[in-house]
N, C-alpha and C positions, 0 to 999 in steps of 0.2 A: 566687209572695209570696217576698220577700227582705227581713227586720227589719233594720234596723238593725247588727245584730250578725250578719249573715250567716247568721243560720236560715233554712234553706227548709224549704219544703213542710210535710203533715200529720205529718212525724215531728217534728218542732219542738213542735207542739202535743201531741201525746202529751209530750213531754219537758219543756212546760213544766208541764201538769198535775200531771204525776209529780215534779217537783220540788214543787210544793204542796201532795202528799198528796191531792188530787183528784181522782176518774173525770175523761173527759172526752164530751162530747154534742155533737153535729150536729146542732141544730134544722133545718135545712135545707139543701139540696144539691141538684143536678141541672145540666142541661145548659139552655142557652141558645142563639138564632138565633147569637151569638159564637162558639158551641163547636160549631157542624155540628146540632144537636137531638139528632139519635140517632146514637151511637155506643156498639153493644153493648161493643166491647171495651173503654170507660173505664169505664162502669158496673159490667159483671165484676170489674173489676180492683181499684172502689173495694168492691167488696160483699165482696171476697177480700181488701182491707185491714181491711177494718172487722172482719169475721167472725177472723183472725187476730192484732187485737186488743181483742177484747172480751172485757167483762169489769166487775168491780162495782169492780175495787181502781182506785189511784194510778194516773195517764196509761192508765187500761184507757178502752177503747172503751164507755158505760154506754147509751147509742141514739142512733137517727139517725134523721131522717126524710128523703124522698124528694121533692122538689117537682116534680111532676106537674100543670100545671095547659093544659090543652088552648088553642095559640092565646096562649097567653103565650110575651114573643120572638119572636113572629112563626114559629113552628116549626110 
């Protein structure tokens, strides 16, 4: 994802939340049929990133929820 200012990816959301003095939450994330449905490497890297940025302070990840519904998106 690229916003008009040229910011990329998850770290841009961390910067945005931090600049507003707020923690960050990901209410729903996961894979779909368009992203190969099962990608253990990607899920592991997301988990690592969430853990590395976890906390309750500005720009830290307060919560995340993995969206996992069998059959959703033809997986």
